[in-house]
C-alpha positions, 0 to 999 in steps of 0.5 A: 457649895454644890451637892453631887447629883446621883445619876437617874439610874443610880440604885442605893446599895446597902454595904454592911460590914459583916462580922462572923465567927472564924468557922464561917470565915474559913468556910467562906474563904474555902468557897472563895478558893473553890469558885469564881465568886468573890466573898461579897457574891458568896455572902449575897448568895447565902442571904438570897437563898436563906429566904427560901430555906425551910431551916432558916425560916423555922429558926426565924419563926422561933424569934418572931415578934408576936404582933409582926408578920414576917416579910416575904422574900422579893 
């Protein structure tokens, strides 16, 4: 049996299933209706900007493990 070969320029993509409260679903749906972005693009934008948001970083710092340094955003 042959294995499928990936093209040289192939990049593995992480595609999680996201479950969130209906309040956030309603907000994302409203953004979807108000912009030209699809829901996945909206979620990617939210994740990207969170890494640069002082409120998000402060919240993550509250739950940080003592012996592990938080990663820097790429």
